[in-house]
N, C-alpha and C positions, 0 to 999 in steps of 0.2 A: 251147619257155622263153620266159617271160614279160616283154616289153620296156618295158610301160609299168606304172605302180603308180600307182592313183587314190585319193584322200583327199578326202575333202567340204570346200566351201569354207566352213568355220567360222572364226572369228575365232582360236582358237587354231592352226589350220595355217597363217593368213594371218601370223600372226607369226612362224611358223617357216619359211615359204616363199617369200614376197613380198620383193622387194630382196635379197635373199641369193644366192649363188654357192657351190654344193656340187660338188667334185672327186668325191666318193663318199658313199654311203649305208650306214649300217649298218642292216642287220634283225635282228631278236632274236623267236624265237620261245618268247614267255612271259616272265615275269618269275623264272623260278628261276635258282639262281647258274650250274646247268650248262645253261641253255637254248641252243641251237643258234645261232649267228649267222653271218652271211654280210655281207662288204663288199664292194658293187657299184658298178661306174662310174655317173658319173650324168650325163647328157647335157643338162640344164635342165627346167626346170619350166614348163609351160604352162597355162592355163585352157582349160577345156573344159565345156560344155554352158552352158544357162540357167536361172536361177530356180530351184525345189526340186531341178532335176538339176544343177546346178553342183559341177564337182569341179575338183582340182587335176590334172594328168596329169605323173606325174614320168618322164621319159624316160630307162630302164636300160640300161647297156652290158652289158660282161663281167663276170661275177663274179671278183674280186680276190684275195678271201680267205676261208676258210670255216673256222669252229671247232666243235667238240664235235658234227659233224653223225653221225648213224648209218644207214644203207642199213636200209630197212625191206623 
């Protein structure tokens, strides 16, 4: 199970992540109205790497809720 989700350190992600506190994060697999979703506990965001390889590391906890998920 994945415990850290990485996002590039871009101006868009900076506005969404820096200076904010999230209890949970919702992940969605696609843009369709019936796309699978899951709500995951968030333990915070930290910076990872330097220069061109700089990222935000979002620390994840347990899955709180799953919607429209099909086992393959």
